[in-house]
C-alpha positions as CSV (number, residue, x, y, z in Angstrom):
1,M,95.4,60.1,186.5
2,I,94.0,58.0,189.4
3,K,95.8,54.9,188.0
4,I,99.1,56.8,187.9
5,S,98.6,58.0,191.5
6,C,97.9,54.4,192.7
7,Q,101.0,53.1,191.0
8,L,103.1,55.8,192.6
9,L,101.6,55.0,196.0
10,I,102.4,51.3,195.6
11,I,106.0,52.1,194.6
12,I,106.4,54.3,197.7
13,V,104.9,51.7,200.0
14,K,107.2,49.0,198.6
15,L,110.3,51.2,199.1
16,L,109.2,52.0,202.7
17,L,108.7,48.3,203.5
18,K,112.0,47.4,201.9
19,K,113.7,50.0,204.0
20,L,111.9,49.0,207.2
21,S,112.7,45.3,206.5
22,K,116.3,46.0,206.2
23,K,116.3,48.1,209.3
24,F,114.4,45.4,211.2
25,F,116.9,42.7,210.0
26,E,119.8,44.9,211.2
27,L,118.1,45.4,214.6
28,L,117.5,41.6,214.9
29,I,121.2,40.8,214.2
30,M,122.3,43.4,216.8
31,Y,119.9,41.9,219.4
32,V,121.1,38.3,218.8
33,T,124.7,39.4,218.9
34,G,124.1,41.3,222.1
35,V,122.5,38.3,223.8
36,F,125.3,36.1,222.7
37,F,128.0,38.4,224.2
38,A,126.0,38.8,227.4
39,F,125.8,35.1,227.7
40,C,129.5,34.7,227.2
41,L,130.1,37.5,229.7
42,F,128.0,36.2,232.6
43,Y,128.1,32.5,232.0
44,Q,131.2,30.3,231.6
45,I,131.0,28.1,228.6
46,P,131.6,24.5,229.9
47,D,134.9,22.9,228.9
48,D,135.5,19.2,228.2
49,V,136.4,18.4,231.8
50,I,134.3,15.8,233.6
51,H,133.4,16.9,237.2
52,I,133.2,14.0,239.7
53,P,131.3,15.0,242.8
54,Y,132.1,13.9,246.4
55,K,129.7,11.7,248.4
56,N,130.3,10.7,252.0
57,E,129.2,7.1,251.7
58,E,130.6,3.7,250.9
59,I,129.0,2.1,247.9
60,K,127.8,-1.5,248.0
61,V,129.4,-3.1,244.9
62,D,126.6,-5.5,244.0
63,G,125.7,-4.7,240.4
64,V,122.5,-2.9,241.4
65,L,122.0,0.8,240.7
66,D,119.4,1.5,243.5
67,D,122.0,3.5,245.5
68,W,123.1,5.5,242.5
69,E,119.9,7.5,241.8
70,D,121.4,10.9,242.8
71,A,124.7,10.4,241.0
72,F,125.8,12.3,237.9
73,D,125.2,10.7,234.5
74,Y,127.3,10.7,231.4
75,V,126.0,8.9,228.3
76,F,128.0,8.0,225.2
77,T,127.0,5.9,222.2
78,D,128.9,3.9,219.6
79,T,128.8,6.2,216.5
80,L,131.8,4.7,214.7
81,R,131.6,3.7,211.1
82,S,135.1,2.2,211.1
83,F,138.0,1.7,213.6
84,Y,139.4,5.1,214.5
85,T,142.6,5.8,216.5
86,V,144.4,8.9,217.7
87,P,146.1,11.1,215.0
88,E,149.7,10.2,215.9
89,I,149.1,6.5,215.7
90,K,148.3,4.3,212.7
91,L,146.3,1.1,213.2
92,N,148.6,-1.0,211.1
93,H,151.5,0.0,213.5
94,V,149.8,-1.1,216.7
95,Y,147.9,-4.1,215.5
96,P,149.5,-7.4,214.4
97,S,150.9,-7.1,210.8
98,Q,148.8,-10.1,209.6
99,F,145.6,-8.6,211.0
100,D,143.3,-7.7,208.0
101,F,140.8,-4.9,208.8
102,A,138.9,-5.8,205.7
103,Y,137.4,-8.8,207.6
104,L,136.4,-6.8,210.6
105,K,132.7,-7.3,211.3
106,K,130.6,-4.3,212.2
107,P,128.3,-4.7,215.2
108,L,124.7,-5.9,214.7
109,S,123.5,-3.2,217.1
110,K,125.0,0.0,218.4
111,N,125.7,0.0,222.2
112,T,125.0,2.9,224.6
113,A,126.8,3.3,227.9
114,K,125.4,5.4,230.8
115,V,128.1,6.2,233.3
116,K,127.6,7.3,237.0
117,Y,130.4,8.3,239.3
118,F,131.4,9.9,242.6
119,W,134.4,9.9,244.9
120,N,135.0,9.6,248.6
121,L,138.1,9.7,250.8
122,K,138.9,6.1,250.0
123,S,138.0,5.3,246.4
124,L,136.8,6.3,243.0
125,N,133.4,4.7,242.4
126,I,132.0,4.1,238.9
127,A,128.8,2.4,237.7
128,I,128.1,1.7,234.0
129,L,124.9,0.5,232.4
130,V,125.6,-0.8,228.8
131,K,122.7,-1.4,226.5
132,D,123.7,-4.4,224.4
133,E,121.4,-6.7,222.4
134,Q,124.0,-9.4,221.9
135,L,125.9,-10.7,224.9
136,F,129.1,-12.8,224.3
137,A,131.9,-14.0,226.5
138,Q,133.4,-17.0,224.7
139,I,137.2,-16.3,224.9
140,D,138.9,-18.5,227.5
141,T,141.3,-16.0,229.0
142,G,143.5,-18.4,230.9
143,T,145.2,-17.9,234.2
144,D,146.7,-14.5,233.6
145,K,143.7,-13.3,231.5
146,P,145.7,-11.2,229.0
147,K,142.8,-11.5,226.4
148,L,140.0,-10.5,228.7
149,H,139.1,-7.6,226.4
150,L,138.0,-10.0,223.7
151,N,134.7,-10.6,225.6
152,D,131.9,-8.1,226.2
153,G,132.8,-5.8,229.0
154,I,134.2,-2.5,230.0
155,E,137.7,-0.9,230.3
156,I,138.7,2.0,232.5
157,Y,142.0,3.8,232.0
158,I,143.4,6.1,234.7
159,D,146.4,8.5,234.5
160,S,146.9,9.1,238.2
161,K,149.5,11.9,237.7
162,C,147.8,13.6,234.8
163,D,151.2,13.7,233.0
164,D,149.5,13.5,229.6
165,G,152.1,11.3,227.8
166,L,151.2,9.6,224.5
167,K,152.1,6.1,225.8
168,M,151.2,4.5,229.2
169,N,153.8,4.7,231.9
170,T,153.9,3.6,235.5
171,N,151.3,6.2,236.5
172,D,148.8,4.8,234.1
173,Y,146.4,1.9,234.8
174,Q,143.9,-0.1,232.8
175,F,141.1,-2.0,234.6
176,I,139.1,-4.6,232.7
177,V,135.9,-6.3,233.7
178,D,134.3,-8.8,231.3
179,L,130.7,-10.2,231.1
180,K,131.5,-12.9,233.6
181,N,133.0,-10.5,236.2
182,R,136.5,-11.6,235.5
183,T,139.0,-8.8,236.0
184,Q,142.5,-7.8,235.0
185,V,144.7,-4.8,235.6
186,F,147.4,-3.5,233.3
187,R,150.0,-0.9,234.0
188,G,152.3,1.1,231.8
189,D,156.0,0.1,231.8
190,R,158.8,2.6,231.1
191,R,161.2,-0.2,230.2
192,L,158.9,-1.4,227.5
193,I,158.4,2.1,226.1
194,K,162.1,2.2,225.2
195,L,161.8,-1.2,223.5
196,D,158.5,-0.6,221.7
197,T,157.8,2.9,220.6
198,L,154.7,2.0,218.4
199,A,152.5,-0.3,220.4
200,V,151.1,0.5,223.9
201,P,153.7,-0.8,226.3
202,K,152.1,-2.3,229.5
203,D,152.4,-5.2,231.9
204,Y,149.4,-7.3,232.9
205,D,148.5,-9.2,236.1
206,Q,149.3,-6.2,238.3
207,N,148.7,-6.6,242.0
208,V,146.2,-3.8,242.2
209,L,143.2,-4.5,244.3
210,F,139.7,-3.2,243.4
211,K,136.1,-4.2,243.7
212,S,133.8,-5.1,240.8
213,K,130.5,-6.7,240.2
214,L,128.8,-7.3,236.8
215,K,125.2,-8.4,236.2
216,Y,123.7,-9.0,232.8
217,F,120.1,-9.2,231.7
218,G,119.6,-11.6,228.8
219,T,121.4,-14.8,227.6
220,V,125.1,-15.2,227.0
221,N,126.5,-16.7,223.8
222,Q,123.1,-17.3,222.3
223,P,123.2,-15.4,218.9
224,E,119.5,-16.0,218.2
225,D,118.3,-14.2,221.3
226,I,117.9,-10.5,221.7
227,D,119.4,-9.4,225.0
228,S,118.9,-6.2,227.1
229,F,121.9,-4.8,229.0
230,Y,124.5,-5.3,231.6
231,I,125.5,-3.3,234.7
232,V,129.0,-3.1,236.2
233,E,130.0,-1.5,239.4
234,I,133.7,-0.7,240.2
235,S,135.3,0.8,243.3
236,I,139.0,1.6,242.8
237,P,140.9,2.6,246.0
238,F,142.9,5.7,245.5
239,A,145.8,4.2,247.4
240,S,146.1,1.4,244.8
241,I,146.8,3.9,242.0
242,G,149.0,6.3,244.1
243,F,146.6,9.1,244.1
244,E,145.7,11.3,247.1
245,P,142.1,12.5,246.8
246,Q,141.5,16.2,247.3
247,S,138.8,18.6,246.0
248,G,140.1,20.3,242.8
249,K,142.7,17.7,241.9
250,S,142.6,16.3,238.4
251,L,143.5,13.1,236.6
252,R,142.8,11.7,233.2
253,M,140.4,8.9,232.6
254,D,139.1,6.9,229.6
255,I,136.0,4.7,229.8
256,C,135.6,2.1,227.0
257,C,133.1,-0.5,226.0
258,N,134.1,-3.8,224.3
259,D,131.3,-5.1,222.1
260,I,131.2,-8.6,220.7
261,D,128.1,-9.4,218.6
262,Y,129.1,-12.7,216.9
263,P,130.0,-16.3,218.0
264,I,133.7,-17.0,218.2
265,E,133.6,-19.4,215.2
266,Q,132.6,-16.5,212.9
267,G,135.7,-14.5,213.6
268,T,139.5,-14.7,213.5
269,I,141.7,-14.0,216.5
270,I,145.3,-12.9,215.9
271,E,147.3,-12.4,219.1
272,Y,145.2,-9.8,221.1
273,A,143.0,-8.6,218.1
274,S,139.8,-10.1,216.8
275,T,137.7,-9.6,213.7
276,I,134.5,-9.8,215.7
277,M,135.4,-7.2,218.4
278,W,134.1,-3.7,218.1
279,S,135.3,-1.2,220.7
280,F,134.5,2.4,221.4
281,D,135.1,4.9,224.2
282,W,133.6,8.2,225.4
283,M,136.1,10.2,223.3
284,G,135.0,8.5,220.0
285,Y,138.0,6.3,219.5
286,S,138.2,2.6,219.0
287,D,141.8,2.2,220.0
288,F,142.9,3.0,223.5
289,G,145.9,3.3,225.8
290,F,147.0,6.9,224.8
291,P,146.8,9.1,228.0
292,K,147.2,12.3,226.0
293,Y,143.7,11.7,224.6
294,W,142.0,10.5,227.8
295,R,139.4,12.9,229.1
296,K,140.4,15.2,232.0
297,V,138.3,14.7,235.2
298,K,138.3,16.9,238.3
299,L,137.2,16.0,241.8
300,I,134.7,18.5,243.1
301,G,133.1,18.9,246.5
302,G,134.8,17.4,249.4
303,P,134.6,16.1,253.0
304,S,133.7,18.3,255.9
305,F,136.1,19.3,258.6
306,L,135.1,16.4,260.9
307,E,135.5,13.9,258.1
308,N,139.0,15.2,257.3
309,L,139.8,15.0,261.0
310,A,138.5,11.5,261.3
311,E,140.5,10.4,258.3
312,E,143.7,12.1,259.5
313,Y,143.6,10.6,262.9
314,K,141.8,7.4,262.2
315,Q,144.7,5.3,263.7
316,Y,144.0,6.9,267.0
317,W,140.2,6.6,266.9
318,L,140.2,3.2,268.7
319,W,142.0,4.7,271.7
320,V,139.8,7.8,271.6
321,Y,136.8,5.5,271.5
322,L,138.0,3.4,274.4
323,I,139.0,6.4,276.6
324,T,135.7,8.2,275.8
325,F,133.8,5.0,276.6
326,A,135.6,4.5,279.9
327,L,135.1,8.2,280.8
328,T,131.4,8.1,279.9
329,F,130.9,4.9,281.8
330,S,132.6,6.3,284.8
331,I,130.5,9.5,284.7
332,I,127.2,7.6,284.2
333,T,128.1,5.2,287.1
334,Y,129.0,8.1,289.4
335,L,125.7,9.9,288.5
336,Y,123.7,6.7,288.9
337,L,125.2,5.9,292.4
338,R,124.7,9.5,293.4
339,I,121.1,9.6,292.3
340,K,120.4,6.2,293.8
341,R,121.9,7.4,297.1
342,I,119.9,10.6,297.1
343,S,116.7,9.0,296.0
344,K,117.0,6.3,298.7
345,I,115.3,7.3,301.9
346,P,118.0,8.0,304.6
347,S,118.3,5.6,307.6
348,E,117.5,6.8,311.1
349,S,121.2,7.0,311.9
350,E,121.8,9.2,308.9
351,V,119.3,11.8,310.0
352,N,120.7,14.4,312.4
353,K,117.8,15.0,314.8
354,G,119.4,18.1,316.1
355,R,119.2,19.8,312.7
356,I,115.8,18.6,311.4
357,I,112.9,19.4,313.6
358,F,109.8,17.2,313.3
359,I,107.6,19.2,315.6
360,P,105.3,22.1,314.9
361,F,106.8,25.6,314.5
362,N,107.9,27.0,317.9
363,E,109.0,30.6,318.3
364,Q,111.0,29.8,321.4
365,I,113.6,27.7,319.5
366,K,113.5,29.8,316.3
367,N,116.7,31.6,317.2
368,K,118.5,28.3,317.6
369,L,117.8,27.1,314.0
370,T,119.5,28.0,310.7
371,T,117.5,29.6,307.9
372,N,117.4,26.2,306.1
373,Q,116.1,24.5,309.2
374,I,113.4,27.1,309.7
375,I,112.2,26.6,306.2
376,L,112.2,22.8,306.6
377,Q,110.4,23.2,309.9
378,K,107.6,25.0,308.2
379,A,107.5,22.3,305.6
380,S,107.3,19.7,308.4
381,K,104.4,21.6,310.0
382,Y,102.5,21.6,306.8
383,I,103.1,17.9,306.3
384,I,101.9,17.1,309.9
385,D,98.8,19.2,309.4
386,N,98.0,17.2,306.2
387,K,99.2,13.8,307.4
388,H,96.1,12.0,306.3
389,R,96.5,12.6,302.6
390,T,99.1,12.0,299.9
391,I,101.2,15.1,299.6
392,H,103.5,16.0,296.7
393,S,106.7,18.0,296.9
394,E,105.4,20.7,294.5
395,E,102.5,21.3,296.9
396,V,104.8,21.7,299.9
397,A,107.2,24.1,298.1
398,K,104.3,26.3,297.0
399,E,102.8,26.3,300.5
400,I,106.0,27.4,302.3
401,G,106.7,30.0,299.5
402,I,109.8,28.6,297.8
403,S,110.4,27.1,294.4
404,L,110.7,23.3,293.9
405,R,114.3,23.7,292.9
406,H,115.0,25.6,296.1
407,F,113.2,22.9,298.1
408,Q,115.3,20.2,296.3
409,R,118.5,22.1,297.2
410,L,117.5,22.4,300.9
411,T,116.7,18.7,301.3
412,R,119.9,17.8,299.5
413,E,122.1,20.0,301.7
414,E,120.5,19.1,305.0
415,L,119.7,15.4,304.5
416,N,121.3,14.4,301.2
417,T,117.9,13.3,300.0
418,T,114.9,14.5,297.9
419,P,111.8,16.5,298.9
420,T,109.7,13.4,298.4
421,N,111.8,11.4,300.9
422,F,111.6,14.4,303.3
423,I,107.8,14.1,303.2
424,Y,108.2,10.3,303.9
425,L,110.6,11.0,306.8
426,V,108.1,13.3,308.6
427,K,105.3,10.8,308.1
428,L,107.5,7.8,309.2
429,K,108.4,9.7,312.4
430,L,104.7,10.1,313.1
431,A,104.0,6.5,312.2
432,E,106.7,5.3,314.6
433,E,105.1,7.3,317.5
434,F,101.7,5.9,316.4
435,L,102.8,2.3,316.7
436,I,104.9,2.7,319.8
437,C,102.0,4.4,321.6
438,K,99.7,1.5,320.4
439,L,97.3,3.9,318.8
440,G,96.6,1.3,316.1
441,N,98.0,-1.6,314.1
442,I,100.4,-1.4,311.1
443,T,97.6,-1.2,308.5
444,E,95.9,1.6,310.4
445,A,99.2,3.4,310.7
446,A,99.8,3.2,307.0
447,F,96.4,4.7,306.0
448,E,96.5,7.2,308.9
449,F,99.5,8.9,307.3
450,G,98.5,8.8,303.7
451,F,100.2,5.5,302.5
452,N,97.7,3.8,300.2
453,D,100.0,0.8,299.7
454,L,100.8,-1.2,302.8
455,S,103.8,-2.9,301.2
456,H,105.3,0.4,300.2
457,F,104.8,1.7,303.7
458,S,106.5,-1.4,305.1
459,K,109.5,-1.1,302.7
460,L,110.1,2.6,303.5
461,F,109.7,1.9,307.2
462,K,112.3,-0.9,307.1
463,N,114.7,1.2,305.0
464,H,114.6,4.0,307.5
465,F,114.4,2.2,310.8
466,G,116.3,-1.0,309.8
467,L,113.4,-3.2,310.9
468,S,110.0,-4.1,309.5
469,P,107.1,-2.4,311.4
470,S,106.2,-5.7,313.1
471,D,109.8,-6.4,314.2
472,Y,110.2,-2.8,315.3
473,I,107.1,-3.0,317.5
474,K,108.3,-6.2,319.1
475,Q,111.7,-4.8,319.8
476,N,110.5,-1.6,321.3
477,I,107.7,-3.2,323.4
478,N,110.2,-5.7,324.8
479,T,112.7,-3.0,325.7
């Protein structure tokens, strides 16, 4: 009886577990589905568009990546097992008829390319680091360099109008830089499209200016050596490809790597094709030149208002600079001369003795003075009372109950000078009387009125009276 009860209990538990497991599984599916739809709702799943950010700087094209640290990266690797072209094209149609793909050598090592990029108002800037263990550049490209792609190097294709045609036209450009930093530019040709509907119709040796620099790390054309990588920097002016840069604008671009891992004598070259060349791009193709399959890139970010203004009116900036410089120079000169005139102690002839009273305060003449003169008379009295020591303008202003700024305004309006020079004027007036009355010599006069530097006293005296103390004494005693 107990045995039968235990068996029934086990059966019941198994049924419950089976039911719970099924329910749990259903709940798990519902949860995962809900999370997926929430993710799709709140987050945009990225498309295949490459976003090229804006940077307000000019890149130094030197083959060094030190100034590319904060640039975006895009990495692509050679994963091809055989030559692979776009669906509409067959390799035996675009390659020479006598070229035998059976003799095509596969690479000894797979290359990896790391791409960095940004744009500014002038150019599209690209840096590519290619890891390559065998570096070769043996093909003599000649003057026009139509076979430059048969050496290690990179190719950049640009569709400036983003018109997505299958074949290159006049809006499409091909930039090539090989391992020896030799360059070539191809451009699509509409006339050739009509004549040749199978191959990629393009003209070479185009007069399109761009900057490039390639540096390699390893040995070139030495098959027994294991090499490291090479770096190429390219700056393509937007004006050279007929593109006006603006945030949000798009174009199509293809970045390709030409990989040669064998000496030239181990391969066969037929026209522009070689059995030792292995090429790949960031779309996974080994045959290029079809804009429809180039990746779409979009310019993001953009210049500030001031940058746009500077670019729009850059032809006028020289005149703006010259006018601003002249205006600034004039203002500075005027202020300098004004400050110099104010800071210079006034001469005796410039001081209106009827307006500035260098005598102690006198109630009898109070009604004959202006408010400013009364205040300055109080200042004069304080200076006379403290004639033996060095006095500062802040001390005088505080003593007569006005601010230093008010004191400065009064001395400027009455004498066109500074409070410090006003103090000197009072003391120089006292020193003049001291010397004329023969109360002491020049040195004694200087120290009597708080001048610790005899040469400074003599300089101020001469600037005010027009004569040195000694000449002034002689002239006045003789008269």
